[in-house]
PADO-491751 format. One record per residue: residue number from 1; residue in one letter; x, y, z of N, C-alpha, C in turn. Coordinates in Angstrom, 1 decimal, padded with zeros to 4 digits, always signed. Example, Ala and Ser with C-alpha at 12.3 -4.5 7.8 and 13.67 -1.06 7.14 Angstrom:
PADO-491751
+--------+------+--------+--------+--------+--------+---------+--------+--------+--------+--------+
: koltor : gumi :  neast : nnorth :    nup : caeast : canorth :   caup :  ceast : cnorth :    cup :
+--------+------+--------+--------+--------+--------+---------+--------+--------+--------+--------+
:      1 :    A : +013.2 : -005.7 : +007.8 : +012.3 :  -004.5 : +007.8 : +013.2 : -003.3 : +007.8 :
:      2 :    S : +012.8 : -002.2 : +007.1 : +013.7 :  -001.1 : +007.1 : +012.9 : +000.0 : +007.9 :
+--------+------+--------+--------+--------+--------+---------+--------+--------+--------+--------+
end
This chain:
PADO-491751
+--------+------+--------+--------+--------+--------+---------+--------+--------+--------+--------+
: koltor : gumi :  neast : nnorth :    nup : caeast : canorth :   caup :  ceast : cnorth :    cup :
+--------+------+--------+--------+--------+--------+---------+--------+--------+--------+--------+
:      1 :    M : +001.0 : -001.3 : -000.2 : +000.1 :  -000.1 : +000.4 : +000.7 : +001.5 : -000.3 :
:      2 :    I : +001.0 : +002.2 : -000.7 : +001.4 :  +003.5 : -001.1 : +000.3 : +004.3 : -000.6 :
:      3 :    M : +000.4 : +005.6 : -000.4 : -000.4 :  +006.8 : -000.3 : -000.2 : +007.9 : -001.3 :
:      4 :    L : -000.7 : +008.1 : -002.1 : -000.8 :  +008.8 : -003.5 : -000.3 : +010.5 : -003.4 :
:      5 :    P : +001.2 : +010.8 : -003.2 : +001.8 :  +011.9 : -003.3 : +001.4 : +013.5 : -003.3 :
:      6 :    Q : +000.1 : +013.3 : -004.4 : -000.2 :  +014.7 : -004.8 : -001.4 : +014.0 : -005.2 :
:      7 :    A : -002.9 : +014.9 : -006.0 : -003.9 :  +014.7 : -006.1 : -003.4 : +014.2 : -007.7 :
:      8 :    T : -004.3 : +013.2 : -008.2 : -003.9 :  +012.9 : -009.2 : -005.4 : +012.6 : -010.5 :
:      9 :    S : -004.9 : +012.6 : -011.6 : -006.0 :  +013.1 : -012.6 : -006.1 : +011.4 : -013.2 :
:     10 :    C : -007.2 : +010.9 : -013.3 : -007.9 :  +010.0 : -013.8 : -008.7 : +009.5 : -015.2 :
:     11 :    S : -008.3 : +008.6 : -015.9 : -009.9 :  +009.1 : -016.9 : -010.7 : +007.5 : -017.0 :
:     12 :    K : -011.7 : +007.6 : -017.1 : -012.8 :  +005.8 : -016.9 : -012.4 : +006.2 : -018.7 :
:     13 :    D : -011.5 : +006.5 : -019.5 : -012.0 :  +006.6 : -021.3 : -010.5 : +005.7 : -021.1 :
:     14 :    P : -010.3 : +005.0 : -021.7 : -008.9 :  +004.5 : -021.5 : -007.9 : +005.4 : -022.8 :
:     15 :    L : -009.0 : +005.6 : -023.5 : -008.3 :  +006.1 : -025.0 : -008.0 : +007.9 : -024.8 :
:     16 :    V : -008.3 : +008.2 : -023.3 : -008.2 :  +009.6 : -023.1 : -006.9 : +009.5 : -022.8 :
:     17 :    A : -007.0 : +008.3 : -021.5 : -005.8 :  +007.8 : -020.9 : -004.6 : +007.8 : -021.0 :
:     18 :    L : -004.6 : +007.0 : -022.5 : -003.7 :  +006.6 : -023.3 : -002.7 : +007.7 : -023.9 :
:     19 :    D : -003.6 : +008.9 : -024.3 : -003.5 :  +009.9 : -025.0 : -002.4 : +010.9 : -023.9 :
:     20 :    F : -002.6 : +011.1 : -022.3 : -002.2 :  +011.2 : -021.6 : -000.4 : +010.9 : -021.2 :
:     21 :    A : -000.4 : +009.6 : -021.7 : +000.3 :  +008.7 : -021.1 : +001.4 : +009.1 : -021.9 :
:     22 :    M : +001.2 : +008.9 : -023.4 : +002.0 :  +008.4 : -024.7 : +002.1 : +009.9 : -025.3 :
:     23 :    P : +002.3 : +011.1 : -024.9 : +002.0 :  +012.3 : -026.0 : +003.4 : +012.3 : -027.1 :
:     24 :    E : +002.7 : +013.1 : -027.7 : +003.5 :  +013.4 : -029.2 : +005.0 : +013.7 : -028.6 :
:     25 :    W : +005.7 : +014.0 : -027.7 : +007.0 :  +014.4 : -027.4 : +007.3 : +013.6 : -026.2 :
:     26 :    I : +008.8 : +013.0 : -026.2 : +008.5 :  +012.0 : -025.0 : +010.2 : +012.2 : -025.1 :
:     27 :    K : +010.7 : +013.2 : -023.8 : +012.0 :  +013.3 : -023.5 : +012.6 : +012.0 : -023.5 :
:     28 :    D : +014.0 : +012.0 : -023.7 : +014.9 :  +010.8 : -023.3 : +014.9 : +010.6 : -022.1 :
:     29 :    N : +015.2 : +011.4 : -021.3 : +015.1 :  +010.9 : -019.5 : +013.4 : +010.6 : -019.3 :
:     30 :    Q : +012.6 : +010.3 : -020.2 : +011.5 :  +010.3 : -019.4 : +010.6 : +009.1 : -020.1 :
:     31 :    T : +009.5 : +008.1 : -019.1 : +009.5 :  +007.2 : -019.6 : +007.6 : +006.8 : -020.0 :
:     32 :    P : +007.0 : +006.9 : -020.6 : +005.8 :  +007.2 : -020.3 : +004.9 : +006.2 : -019.5 :
:     33 :    T : +004.3 : +006.3 : -018.5 : +003.6 :  +005.1 : -018.1 : +001.8 : +005.4 : -017.9 :
:     34 :    L : +001.2 : +004.9 : -017.9 : +000.0 :  +004.4 : -017.8 : -000.2 : +003.6 : -016.2 :
:     35 :    F : -000.8 : +004.6 : -015.6 : -001.5 :  +003.5 : -014.1 : -003.0 : +002.8 : -014.0 :
:     36 :    V : -003.4 : +001.6 : -014.3 : -004.6 :  +001.3 : -014.2 : -005.3 : +001.5 : -012.7 :
:     37 :    F : -006.1 : +001.9 : -012.0 : -006.7 :  +002.2 : -010.8 : -008.2 : +001.3 : -011.0 :
:     38 :    A : -008.5 : +000.8 : -010.0 : -010.0 :  -000.7 : -010.1 : -009.8 : +000.1 : -008.5 :
:     39 :    C : -011.2 : +000.5 : -008.5 : -011.5 :  +001.7 : -007.0 : -012.6 : +000.9 : -006.7 :
:     40 :    Q : -012.6 : +000.8 : -005.4 : -013.9 :  -000.2 : -004.5 : -013.9 : +000.6 : -003.5 :
:     41 :    N : -014.8 : +001.1 : -003.8 : -015.3 :  +002.5 : -002.1 : -016.2 : +002.2 : -001.8 :
:     42 :    Y : -016.3 : +001.4 : -000.4 : -017.3 :  +001.2 : +000.4 : -018.4 : +002.2 : +001.0 :
:     43 :    K : -017.8 : +003.5 : +001.1 : -018.1 :  +005.1 : +001.5 : -018.6 : +005.6 : +000.4 :
:     44 :    M : -017.1 : +005.7 : -000.3 : -017.2 :  +007.1 : -000.9 : -016.1 : +007.3 : -001.8 :
:     45 :    I : -015.6 : +007.7 : -003.1 : -014.2 :  +007.2 : -003.6 : -013.5 : +008.9 : -003.1 :
:     46 :    Q : -012.2 : +008.7 : -002.8 : -011.8 :  +009.5 : -002.4 : -011.3 : +010.8 : -003.2 :
:     47 :    G : -011.9 : +011.4 : -003.8 : -011.8 :  +012.1 : -004.7 : -012.8 : +013.2 : -005.5 :
:     48 :    M : -012.9 : +013.2 : -006.5 : -014.0 :  +014.4 : -007.4 : -014.0 : +013.6 : -008.4 :
:     49 :    T : -015.5 : +013.3 : -009.0 : -015.6 :  +012.9 : -010.2 : -015.9 : +014.6 : -011.2 :
:     50 :    M : -015.3 : +014.5 : -011.8 : -015.4 :  +015.9 : -012.6 : -016.2 : +015.8 : -014.3 :
:     51 :    N : -017.1 : +015.5 : -014.1 : -017.9 :  +015.2 : -015.0 : -019.1 : +015.7 : -015.4 :
:     52 :    N : -018.6 : +017.5 : -014.7 : -020.2 :  +018.4 : -015.0 : -019.2 : +019.6 : -014.8 :
:     53 :    E : -019.6 : +020.4 : -015.9 : -019.0 :  +021.5 : -016.4 : -019.0 : +022.6 : -015.6 :
:     54 :    A : -019.9 : +022.5 : -014.2 : -019.5 :  +023.6 : -012.9 : -017.9 : +023.3 : -012.3 :
:     55 :    Y : -017.5 : +022.4 : -012.6 : -016.5 :  +021.4 : -012.4 : -015.5 : +021.9 : -013.1 :
:     56 :    T : -015.5 : +021.2 : -014.9 : -014.4 :  +020.8 : -015.6 : -014.9 : +021.7 : -017.1 :
:     57 :    S : -013.6 : +022.2 : -017.5 : -014.2 :  +022.6 : -018.7 : -014.2 : +021.7 : -019.9 :
:     58 :    Y : -013.7 : +020.5 : -019.4 : -014.0 :  +019.4 : -020.2 : -014.4 : +018.4 : -019.9 :
:     59 :    P : -016.1 : +018.0 : -019.5 : -016.9 :  +016.9 : -018.9 : -016.6 : +015.4 : -019.2 :
:     60 :    V : -016.4 : +015.6 : -021.2 : -016.5 :  +014.6 : -022.1 : -015.2 : +014.1 : -022.0 :
:     61 :    E : -014.4 : +014.2 : -021.1 : -012.6 :  +013.2 : -021.0 : -013.7 : +012.2 : -019.6 :
:     62 :    D : -014.3 : +013.0 : -018.8 : -014.9 :  +011.8 : -017.6 : -013.9 : +011.3 : -017.1 :
:     63 :    E : -013.2 : +012.4 : -016.4 : -012.4 :  +012.7 : -015.1 : -012.6 : +012.4 : -013.5 :
:     64 :    Y : -011.9 : +011.6 : -012.8 : -012.1 :  +011.5 : -011.5 : -010.6 : +012.1 : -010.9 :
:     65 :    L : -010.5 : +013.2 : -010.1 : -009.3 :  +013.7 : -009.8 : -009.4 : +013.0 : -007.9 :
:     66 :    L : -008.1 : +012.2 : -008.0 : -008.6 :  +011.6 : -006.5 : -007.5 : +012.4 : -005.8 :
:     67 :    M : -008.0 : +012.4 : -004.7 : -006.8 :  +013.5 : -003.2 : -005.9 : +012.9 : -003.1 :
:     68 :    E : -005.0 : +014.3 : -002.6 : -003.8 :  +013.6 : -002.3 : -003.7 : +013.2 : -000.8 :
:     69 :    G : -002.9 : +011.9 : -000.5 : -003.0 :  +011.3 : +000.1 : -003.6 : +009.9 : +000.5 :
:     70 :    C : -004.7 : +009.6 : -000.8 : -005.3 :  +009.0 : -001.2 : -004.7 : +007.2 : -001.0 :
:     71 :    N : -004.9 : +006.1 : -000.5 : -004.5 :  +004.9 : -000.6 : -004.5 : +004.0 : -001.4 :
:     72 :    V : -003.4 : +003.0 : -001.8 : -003.5 :  +002.9 : -003.2 : -002.6 : +001.4 : -002.4 :
:     73 :    Y : -003.0 : +000.3 : -003.4 : -002.6 :  -001.3 : -003.3 : -002.1 : -001.1 : -004.4 :
:     74 :    I : -001.1 : -001.7 : -004.5 : -000.2 :  -002.2 : -006.2 : -000.8 : -004.0 : -005.8 :
:     75 :    L : -001.1 : -004.1 : -007.0 : -001.4 :  -005.3 : -007.4 : -000.2 : -005.7 : -008.1 :
:     76 :    S : +000.1 : -005.6 : -009.4 : +001.4 :  -005.8 : -010.5 : +001.9 : -004.2 : -010.5 :
:     77 :    I : +003.4 : -004.2 : -011.4 : +003.6 :  -003.9 : -012.2 : +004.2 : -004.3 : -013.5 :
:     78 :    E : +003.6 : -003.8 : -014.5 : +004.4 :  -004.6 : -016.0 : +005.1 : -003.6 : -016.5 :
:     79 :    K : +006.2 : -003.9 : -017.3 : +006.8 :  -003.3 : -017.9 : +007.4 : -003.4 : -019.3 :
:     80 :    N : +007.4 : -002.6 : -020.3 : +008.2 :  -002.7 : -021.5 : +006.8 : -003.7 : -022.5 :
:     81 :    V : +005.7 : -003.3 : -022.1 : +004.2 :  -003.6 : -022.3 : +004.0 : -002.7 : -024.2 :
+--------+------+--------+--------+--------+--------+---------+--------+--------+--------+--------+
end
């Protein structure tokens, strides 16, 4: 288990997430990374759903903003996929 060190933007749409993970310009010292979250919340999500124009200019992105310090369990890591 780790705690997210900062607020983290997530998307339910895999294509939107891949767009952010794989930009057209990648520096030599950077590695594109895609995190896959499976959220199981018994009480409430530890963040905010950004699917309303009152909260975001891009409601079609179906974004979730997870709060700083959100507990995350790492189930596996795959490299060079």
